[in-house]
C-alpha positions as a printed NumPy array, in Angstrom:
array([[130.615, 111.296, 116.059],
       [128.05 , 108.928, 117.537],
       [126.3  , 106.477, 115.229],
       [122.701, 107.16 , 114.35 ],
       [120.241, 105.472, 116.746],
       [118.465, 103.778, 113.86 ],
       [120.245, 102.742, 110.695],
       [118.743, 104.109, 107.476],
       [119.288, 100.858, 105.618],
       [118.737,  97.282, 106.57 ],
       [118.933,  93.972, 104.827],
       [115.688,  92.855, 103.226],
       [115.211,  89.159, 103.88 ],
       [111.816,  88.958, 102.177],
       [110.528,  89.548,  98.719],
       [108.516,  92.765,  98.942],
       [104.986,  92.628,  97.578],
       [104.607,  96.402,  97.176],
       [106.596,  99.595,  97.714],
       [104.846, 102.967,  97.817],
       [106.49 , 106.378,  97.662],
       [104.465, 109.467,  98.58 ],
       [104.912, 112.757,  96.702],
       [103.608, 116.318,  96.96 ],
       [102.598, 116.696,  93.316],
       [102.062, 114.9  ,  90.034],
       [105.304, 116.121,  88.444],
       [107.45 , 114.611,  91.217],
       [105.509, 111.348,  91.105],
       [105.899, 111.046,  87.329],
       [109.619, 111.875,  87.539],
       [110.221, 109.145,  90.151],
       [108.125, 106.675,  88.167],
       [110.316, 107.342,  85.12 ],
       [113.479, 106.908,  87.181],
       [112.259, 103.566,  88.497],
       [111.681, 102.332,  84.958],
       [114.986, 103.671,  83.607],
       [117.3  , 102.799,  86.493],
       [115.766,  99.59 ,  87.819],
       [114.122,  97.982,  84.802],
       [110.524,  98.254,  85.949],
       [107.896,  97.988,  83.241],
       [104.685, 100.056,  83.203],
       [102.632,  97.077,  84.438],
       [104.72 ,  97.057,  87.657],
       [103.984, 100.713,  88.469],
       [100.848, 102.551,  89.422],
       [100.505, 106.302,  89.684],
       [ 97.745, 107.07 ,  92.171],
       [ 96.293, 110.565,  92.451],
       [ 94.56 , 112.016,  95.531],
       [ 91.105, 111.388,  94.015],
       [ 91.871, 107.639,  94.108],
       [ 91.336, 107.735,  97.891],
       [ 87.571, 107.504,  97.333],
       [ 86.195, 104.08 ,  98.215],
       [ 85.325, 102.749,  94.759],
       [ 88.436, 103.948,  92.86 ],
       [ 90.69 , 102.778,  95.701],
       [ 89.089,  99.335,  95.816],
       [ 89.415,  99.002,  92.059],
       [ 93.079, 100.084,  91.983],
       [ 93.941,  98.002,  95.058],
       [ 92.91 ,  94.8  ,  93.281],
       [ 95.7  ,  95.35 ,  90.749],
       [ 98.511,  95.37 ,  93.294],
       [ 96.872,  92.801,  95.582],
       [ 96.97 ,  90.111,  92.873],
       [100.728,  89.805,  93.222],
       [100.47 ,  89.634,  97.008],
       [ 98.204,  86.578,  96.763],
       [100.472,  84.61 ,  94.458],
       [100.327,  81.563,  96.747],
       [ 97.574,  80.093,  94.593],
       [ 94.922,  82.238,  96.313],
       [ 94.558,  84.834,  93.556],
       [ 90.912,  83.848,  93.044],
       [ 90.042,  85.128,  96.551],
       [ 90.694,  88.694,  95.447],
       [ 88.697,  88.474,  92.226],
       [ 85.433,  90.321,  92.917],
       [ 83.675,  88.997,  89.806],
       [ 84.512,  85.384,  90.576],
       [ 83.618,  85.729,  94.252],
       [ 80.283,  87.373,  93.332],
       [ 79.556,  84.529,  90.904],
       [ 80.403,  81.908,  93.515],
       [ 78.25 ,  83.704,  96.097],
       [ 75.335,  83.895,  93.657],
       [ 75.729,  80.207,  92.838],
       [ 75.78 ,  79.314,  96.535],
       [ 72.692,  81.463,  97.176],
       [ 70.879,  79.911,  94.225],
       [ 71.723,  76.373,  95.328],
       [ 70.656,  77.106,  98.895],
       [ 67.307,  78.544,  97.809],
       [ 66.722,  75.709,  95.311],
       [ 67.328,  73.098,  98.018],
       [ 65.143,  75.023, 100.455],
       [ 62.306,  75.311,  97.93 ],
       [ 62.635,  71.609,  96.991],
       [ 62.48 ,  70.54 , 100.648],
       [ 59.483,  72.846, 101.123],
       [ 57.675,  71.266,  98.168],
       [ 58.469,  67.693,  99.238],
       [ 57.409,  68.151, 102.833],
       [ 54.534,  70.462, 101.896],
       [ 55.483,  72.95 , 104.579],
       [ 53.99 ,  75.853, 102.656],
       [ 56.919,  78.176, 103.402],
       [ 57.14 ,  79.392,  99.795],
       [ 53.597,  80.71 ,  99.686],
       [ 53.807,  81.629,  95.998],
       [ 56.971,  83.681,  96.521],
       [ 59.346,  81.039,  95.134],
       [ 60.732,  83.148,  92.254],
       [ 61.263,  86.119,  94.555],
       [ 62.941,  83.946,  97.213],
       [ 65.223,  82.412,  94.597],
       [ 66.149,  85.826,  93.12 ],
       [ 66.757,  87.339,  96.549],
       [ 69.015,  84.44 ,  97.602],
       [ 71.072,  84.677,  94.398],
       [ 71.402,  88.456,  94.738],
       [ 72.352,  88.365,  98.432],
       [ 74.851,  85.582,  97.763],
       [ 76.438,  87.578,  94.937],
       [ 76.643,  90.714,  97.094],
       [ 78.208,  88.761,  99.962],
       [ 80.749,  87.174,  97.617],
       [ 81.656,  90.554,  96.129],
       [ 82.02 ,  92.086,  99.602],
       [ 84.327,  89.279, 100.748],
       [ 86.572,  89.505,  97.668],
       [ 90.034,  90.545,  98.726],
       [ 89.252,  90.28 , 102.458],
       [ 89.776,  86.552, 102.785],
       [ 93.43 ,  85.601, 102.924],
       [ 94.664,  89.199, 103.274],
       [ 97.246,  89.553, 106.042],
       [ 97.115,  92.312, 108.664],
       [100.318,  93.717, 107.125],
       [ 98.626,  94.088, 103.74 ],
       [ 95.567,  95.718, 105.306],
       [ 97.851,  98.169, 107.131],
       [ 99.754,  98.937, 103.919],
       [ 96.473,  99.62 , 102.111],
       [ 95.313, 101.895, 104.961],
       [ 98.572, 103.897, 104.864],
       [ 98.37 , 104.327, 101.083],
       [ 94.732, 105.411, 101.258],
       [ 95.46 , 107.846, 104.11 ],
       [ 98.296, 109.425, 102.126],
       [ 96.012, 109.807,  99.101],
       [ 93.295, 111.363, 101.265],
       [ 95.937, 113.797, 102.579],
       [ 96.437, 115.076,  99.033],
       [ 99.619, 113.199,  98.184],
       [100.427, 111.432,  94.937],
       [101.59 , 107.829,  95.23 ],
       [103.979, 105.844,  93.057],
       [103.287, 102.209,  93.849],
       [105.606,  99.475,  92.604],
       [104.383,  95.87 ,  92.765],
       [105.436,  92.438,  91.508],
       [109.09 ,  93.389,  91.964],
       [111.846,  90.924,  91.246],
       [114.426,  90.344,  93.976],
       [117.115,  92.317,  92.135],
       [114.807,  95.325,  91.642],
       [113.561,  95.879,  95.149],
       [116.62 ,  97.381,  96.877],
       [116.978, 100.094,  94.235],
       [113.255, 100.844,  94.242],
       [113.197, 101.128,  98.051],
       [116.244, 103.406,  97.992],
       [114.677, 105.666,  95.378],
       [111.314, 105.778,  97.2  ],
       [113.037, 106.578, 100.501],
       [115.381, 109.247,  99.163],
       [113.155, 110.992,  96.606],
       [109.741, 110.964,  98.258],
       [108.19 , 112.717, 101.24 ],
       [107.66 , 109.334, 102.862],
       [107.393, 105.682, 101.855],
       [106.151, 102.286, 103.005],
       [106.406,  98.683, 101.873],
       [104.775,  95.356, 102.606],
       [106.373,  91.934, 102.428],
       [105.087,  88.405, 102.267],
       [104.968,  86.629, 105.563],
       [107.64 ,  84.174, 104.506],
       [111.344,  85.149, 104.424],
       [113.224,  84.935, 101.174],
       [115.498,  81.899, 101.323]])
């Protein structure tokens, strides 16, 4: 008998950030989630059960932030925090408009024209919106963006997703095996650095 052209298992030389298993229905997804907790010691905070409705933009973005926090554990967690990024953007917009209005008043350029409060408010609001929009985009690797796209596509296709994140080294092989063997399909994403 000839060996299979592609081995079903391979050594994992990196700590996986997330593993997602895709399932046809809620019952299968809940059963696998329970097996991951019982057999591999995962706690509820390491697992997410995503339903097909979570493919919509706002629910997906909200749920994605939970698993993305672990992926940015290199001290860049703040980049994914939408509230903090919106606050920083608003602060930057406010400072920019304050400096602009101060320069305008000192040089008597007349650019404000009585609209100073509106200009200030608009700059703060636009800065906050820009900061919120950039949250999670900065520092995200192409591999993580691809993983997110695959998960969202599977949800939009009507599948249920069991997503494990923040796995310890000793948990990941068993979780990958269970996701691969018990689900319709699976995917994982790893940090860019190998585990040494």
